[in-house]
C-alpha positions in Angstrom: -1.9 -37.6 -0.2 -0.7 -37.6 3.2 3.5 -35.2 3.3 4.7 -38.7 4.9 3.2 -40.6 2.0 4.9 -38.6 -0.8 7.8 -40.4 -2.6 11.1 -39.3 -2.5 12.3 -36.9 -5.6 16.0 -37.9 -7.6 18.2 -34.4 -6.4 21.1 -34.4 -9.4 24.4 -34.1 -8.1 24.8 -30.2 -9.1 22.3 -28.9 -7.0 23.5 -31.1 -4.1 27.0 -29.6 -4.8 25.1 -25.8 -5.0 24.1 -26.7 -1.1 27.4 -28.0 0.0 29.1 -24.7 -1.9 26.7 -22.3 -0.1 28.0 -24.6 3.3 31.8 -24.1 3.3 31.5 -27.0 6.6 31.0 -29.8 4.4 34.5 -29.9 3.3 35.8 -30.1 6.7 33.3 -32.5 8.9 30.5 -35.3 7.7 28.1 -33.1 9.8 25.6 -35.3 11.1 24.3 -33.6 13.8 21.8 -30.7 12.6 19.5 -31.6 15.3 21.8 -29.9 17.2 23.0 -27.1 15.4 23.2 -27.7 11.7 26.0 -25.9 9.0 25.2 -22.4 8.5 25.4 -20.4 4.9 27.6 -18.3 3.4 24.3 -16.3 3.2 23.9 -16.4 6.8 27.8 -15.4 7.8 27.4 -12.4 5.2 23.7 -11.1 6.5 25.4 -10.9 10.2 28.2 -9.4 9.4 27.0 -6.6 7.3 24.7 -5.8 9.7 27.6 -5.6 12.4 29.3 -3.7 10.3 26.3 -1.1 9.2 25.9 -0.9 13.3 29.7 -0.5 13.8 29.5 2.8 11.5 26.2 4.2 12.4 25.0 3.2 16.1 22.4 0.5 17.6 19.3 2.9 17.6 19.7 4.0 14.2 20.9 0.8 12.5 17.8 -0.7 13.7 15.5 2.1 12.8 17.0 2.6 9.1 17.0 -1.3 8.6 13.0 -1.4 9.4 12.1 -2.8 6.5 14.4 -5.7 6.6 12.9 -6.2 10.2 9.7 -6.3 9.3 10.3 -8.5 5.8 12.1 -11.5 8.7 8.6 -11.5 10.1 7.3 -12.1 6.5 9.6 -15.0 5.9 8.8 -16.6 9.1 5.0 -16.2 7.9 6.0 -17.3 4.3 7.6 -20.8 5.5 5.0 -21.7 8.0 2.0 -21.0 5.7 0.3 -18.2 8.0 0.7 -13.8 9.0 3.3 -11.9 10.2 1.4 -10.7 13.5 1.6 -14.1 14.4 5.4 -14.3 14.9 7.6 -12.8 18.0 11.4 -13.3 18.0 13.4 -15.0 20.5 16.6 -15.7 21.9 16.1 -19.6 21.5 13.3 -22.1 21.6 13.4 -22.6 25.3 12.7 -18.6 25.6 9.6 -19.2 23.5 8.3 -22.0 25.3 9.1 -20.3 28.3 7.3 -16.9 27.5 4.2 -18.6 25.8 3.7 -20.9 28.9 4.1 -18.2 31.9 1.3 -16.0 30.0 -1.4 -19.1 30.7 -3.0 -18.6 33.9 -2.4 -21.2 35.9 -3.5 -22.0 39.6 -3.3 -24.6 42.0 -5.0 -28.3 40.7 -4.7 -27.4 36.9 -3.8 -29.8 35.0 -1.0 -30.1 32.0 -1.4 -33.2 30.0 1.7 -34.4 27.8 3.4 -36.9 26.4 6.4 -39.1 27.3 8.7 -37.9 24.9 8.3 -34.0 25.5 11.3 -32.2 25.4 13.4 -32.0 28.8 13.1 -28.5 29.0 9.5 -28.3 28.5 9.2 -30.9 31.7 11.4 -29.5 34.1 9.2 -26.1 33.3 6.3 -28.1 34.3 8.0 -29.7 37.2 8.7 -26.2 38.6 4.9 -24.9 38.3 4.0 -28.6 40.3 6.2 -27.2 43.0 5.7 -23.9 43.1 1.4 -23.7 42.3 0.2 -27.2 42.7 -0.3 -27.8 39.1 -0.6 -31.4 38.2 1.0 -33.0 35.3 -0.4 -35.8 33.8 1.2 -38.0 30.7 -0.6 -39.3 27.3 -0.5 -42.7 26.4 1.3 -44.1 23.4 0.1 -46.3 20.8 2.4 -49.5 20.3 4.5 -47.5 17.4 4.9 -45.0 19.7 2.9 -42.0 18.7 0.7 -40.3 21.5 -2.9 -42.7 21.7 -4.8 -40.5 19.5 -8.1 -42.1 21.5 -6.9 -41.5 24.8 -6.3 -37.1 23.8 -10.2 -36.5 24.1 -10.7 -39.2 26.8 -8.2 -37.8 28.9 -9.1 -34.3 28.4 -12.7 -34.9 29.4 -11.5 -36.5 32.2 -9.2 -34.2 33.0 -10.4 -30.9 32.1 -6.5 -30.0 31.6 -5.4 -25.8 31.1 -2.3 -27.1 28.8 -2.4 -29.9 26.4 2.0 -29.6 25.3 3.1 -32.0 22.3 6.9 -32.1 21.3 5.9 -32.0 16.8 9.6 -34.4 16.7 11.3 -35.6 19.8 14.8 -34.4 20.0 15.9 -38.3 20.8 13.9 -39.7 18.7 12.8 -40.0 14.8 9.4 -40.2 15.5 6.7 -37.0 13.8 3.6 -36.8 16.2 0.6 -36.7 14.4 0.3 -32.3 15.5 -2.7 -31.7 13.1 -4.9 -34.7 14.7 -4.5 -33.9 17.9 -4.9 -30.0 17.6 -8.5 -31.2 16.3 -9.9 -32.6 18.9 -8.2 -30.0 21.3 -10.3 -27.0 19.0 -13.5 -29.3 20.2 -13.2 -27.9 24.0 -12.9 -24.1 24.7 -10.5 -23.4 28.0 -7.6 -26.3 26.5 -4.3 -24.5 25.7 -2.5 -26.6 22.7 1.2 -25.8 22.8 3.4 -27.5 19.9 7.3 -27.7 20.8 8.5 -27.4 17.0 12.4 -27.0 17.7 13.1 -30.1 16.0 10.5 -29.9 13.3 11.3 -26.2 11.6 13.1 -26.8 8.7 13.0 -30.6 8.9 9.5 -30.9 7.7 7.1 -28.9 5.9 5.4 -27.0 8.8 1.8 -25.2 7.9 1.0 -24.1 11.5 -2.5 -23.0 10.9 -3.2 -26.7 9.8 -1.7 -27.9 13.0 -4.7 -25.4 15.1 -2.3 -25.1 18.2 -2.5 -21.8 20.2 1.4 -21.6 20.7 4.5 -23.2 18.0 8.0 -22.9 19.4 10.9 -23.5 17.5 14.7 -22.4 17.0 16.7 -21.2 14.1 20.2 -23.2 14.7 18.5 -26.4 14.2 17.5 -27.7 10.6 16.5 -24.0 9.8 20.3 -23.5 9.6 20.2 -20.2 11.3 22.7 -19.0 14.1 22.8 -20.0 17.4 21.1 -17.9 20.0 17.8 -16.7 18.5 14.4 -18.2 18.3 10.6 -17.9 17.6 7.1 -17.8 19.0 4.1 -18.3 17.4 1.1 -17.6 19.0 -2.4 -18.0 17.6 -5.0 -14.7 17.2 -7.6 -17.2 19.3 -4.6 -17.2 22.1 -3.9 -13.1 21.4 -7.7 -12.2 22.1 -7.3 -13.7 25.3 -5.2 -10.6 26.1 -3.3 -13.1 28.9 0.0 -11.1 29.2 3.4 -13.1 29.5 4.8 -13.0 33.2 7.4 -10.5 32.0 7.0 -7.5 29.9 8.6 -4.4 28.9 7.9 -1.5 26.8 8.0 -4.0 23.3 5.3 -6.0 24.9 2.9 -3.6 26.3 2.2 0.0 26.3 1.7 1.9 30.1 -1.1 3.7 29.9 -1.9 4.6 33.4 -0.1 4.6 36.9 -1.1 0.1 37.7 -2.5 -0.4 34.1 -1.0 -0.9 30.4 -2.0 -2.0 26.9 -1.0 -5.1 25.4 0.8 -5.4 21.7 -2.2 -7.1 19.7 0.2 -9.4 17.5 2.9 -11.6 19.2 5.0 -8.5 20.0 3.8 -9.1 23.1 6.2 -12.0 23.8 9.0 -10.1 22.7 11.5 -7.6 24.5 13.2 -4.5 23.9 16.4 -5.4 23.5 16.8 -7.8 20.3 20.1 -9.0 18.6 19.3 -7.7 15.0 22.4 -8.6 13.6 21.5 -12.4 14.6 17.4 -11.7 13.4 19.1 -10.5 9.8 21.0 -14.2 9.9 18.0 -16.2 10.6 16.4 -14.2 8.3 18.9 -15.0 5.4 18.2 -18.6 6.2 14.4 -19.0 6.2 15.2 -17.3 2.8 17.2 -20.3 1.7 15.1 -22.7 2.9 12.1 -21.3 1.0 14.5 -20.8 -2.1 15.0 -24.9 -1.8 11.2 -25.1 -0.8 10.3 -27.5 2.3 8.8 -29.8 0.2 11.7 -30.8 -1.3 13.4 -30.3 1.9 11.3 -33.2 3.7 11.1 -35.5 1.3 14.9 -35.3 1.1 16.0 -35.5 5.0 13.5 -38.5 5.1 15.0 -40.2 2.1 18.3 -39.4 4.1 16.4 -40.8 7.2 15.6 -43.8 6.4 18.4 -44.8 4.4 20.4 -44.7 7.5 18.3 -47.0 9.5 18.4 -49.2 6.5 22.0 -49.4 6.8 22.1 -49.8 11.2 19.6 -52.3 10.8 21.9 -55.1 8.3 25.0 -53.1 10.2 27.3 -56.6 11.8 27.7 -55.1 14.3 25.3 -55.3 18.0 23.4 -52.3 17.1 19.9 -51.4 18.3 18.0 -48.4 16.5 15.8 -46.7 18.7 13.8 -45.0 16.7 9.4 -45.5 16.9 6.7 -44.0 15.1 4.5 -44.6 12.0 5.9 -41.7 10.5 9.9 -41.0 11.1 12.0 -38.1 10.2 15.8 -37.3 10.1 16.8 -38.2 13.3 18.0 -41.5 13.8 19.4 -43.1 17.5 20.7 -45.8 18.4 22.1 -47.8 21.2 25.6 -50.4 21.4 25.7 -52.1 24.4 28.6 -52.2 26.0 30.2 -48.9 24.7 31.9 -46.1 26.0 29.3 -43.3 24.0 31.9 -40.5 25.3 34.7 -42.4 23.8 32.7 -43.4 20.9 31.6 -39.9 20.3 35.3 -38.7 20.8 36.5 -41.4 18.3 34.5 -40.3 15.3 34.8 -36.5 16.1 38.9 -37.7 15.4 37.2 -38.9 11.9 35.9 -35.6 11.3 32.5 -37.1 12.0 29.7 -35.2 14.1 26.9 -36.8 15.9 25.7 -36.3 19.2 25.1 -38.0 22.4 21.7 -38.0 24.4 21.4 -38.9 27.9 18.9 -40.2 30.3 18.0 -36.9 31.5 17.6 -35.5 28.2 14.5 -38.3 28.1 13.9 -39.7 31.1 10.9 -41.4 30.6 11.0 -42.3 26.8 14.6 -43.6 27.8 12.9 -45.8 30.1 10.5 -47.4 28.7 13.2 -48.0 25.6 15.1 -49.4 28.4 18.8 -47.7 28.0 20.3 -44.9 29.6 22.1 -43.3 25.9 21.3 -43.1 22.5 23.9 -42.4 19.7 22.1 -39.8 17.5 22.9 -39.0 13.9 20.7 -36.1 12.2 21.2 -35.8 8.1 20.0 -32.6 6.4 19.9 -32.1 3.0 23.2 -31.5 2.0 24.4 -34.1 3.3 25.3 -37.5 0.8 25.1 -41.0 1.0 28.7 -41.6 1.0 28.8 -39.6 3.9 26.0 -41.7 5.7 28.1 -44.8 4.9 31.3 -43.5 6.1 29.7 -42.7 9.7 28.2 -46.8 9.6 31.7 -47.5 8.6 33.5 -45.8 11.3 31.1 -47.4 14.0 31.2 -50.7 13.0 35.3 -50.3 12.8 35.1 -48.8 15.9 32.9 -51.4 17.5 34.9 -54.1 16.1 38.3 -52.8 17.5 39.7 -51.9 14.3 39.7 -48.4 15.2 
């Protein structure tokens, strides 16, 4: 049975209350902006605080040396959550940083092709455009099916036609509930020796169960601040054994990524830590480790079922709302990101009103999803993104607040 065909399992109120107890921010706000940055737990805060206290009293280098086992356990926790090996992970400052380091390691030249999708992340598109201007790389957009996912039939045909160096897909776009068929795309890519398959998992990590080995990608990048519920300012990069064996260094190396062996020679790290820099914020790493362990303890299967259920409930609410609202989410399989458009409405003013009601959400503008929004015929989208600690009552309060605003009751 596909993970997206699993039935929702009822979670008792006591369990939800315990999650909310570990998340003090739920007492202050209805936080429906988890696709931006989730509310962290007290365990994350304490992990960061304890490390900073230890570093303050011990010294930066000394604290890191004394914490070697905890640092290694961070990588093991990543491996456990994503069902692979710890040697395949690097710690970075954010998801875009991860993506850029991976992209910079692919040797590109004039005329090389990058295949991507219409809803790939905006920062990734900007990086592609820089390569287009600087190196003469070509960017081709894969067609979508009528339901919004990338057309799998076109993937093999496009690889055969363009012989791309890179095929890039965002697992779950930042501006939509769409879940791309990344594993199916991976199977196609593996039929071709020289295609580097890059997956941006920024919104998927912590929202749905991700078996990276099953995706069969070369790179998978992510952030801790979103559905993983970790601190801001840290991310991760997965690099497969296949891509590591190619010995292609990232554009910028330091003494962590490689060893200087001769006047003009160096030896790369065997593991994915070749993509790291020496200077690491270990306090944030410990916070990220606490977030990983929290997700592992709950179980990604249970988290996924809960967030998909809440996303579906919210879309149902909007479908029956007594205001002129369009739900923009496409896809056969949808996650917890819910986007909508309300005509003749100032999105900034609406967001401020919701904030005054202690309801956190986000507004996506055309510049963050240009091709996708042009296809949908909108300039902006209001984005709600519930997480497993949210309640159905909170979803209803958000719908009521938007409805009141649009009716002029607010």
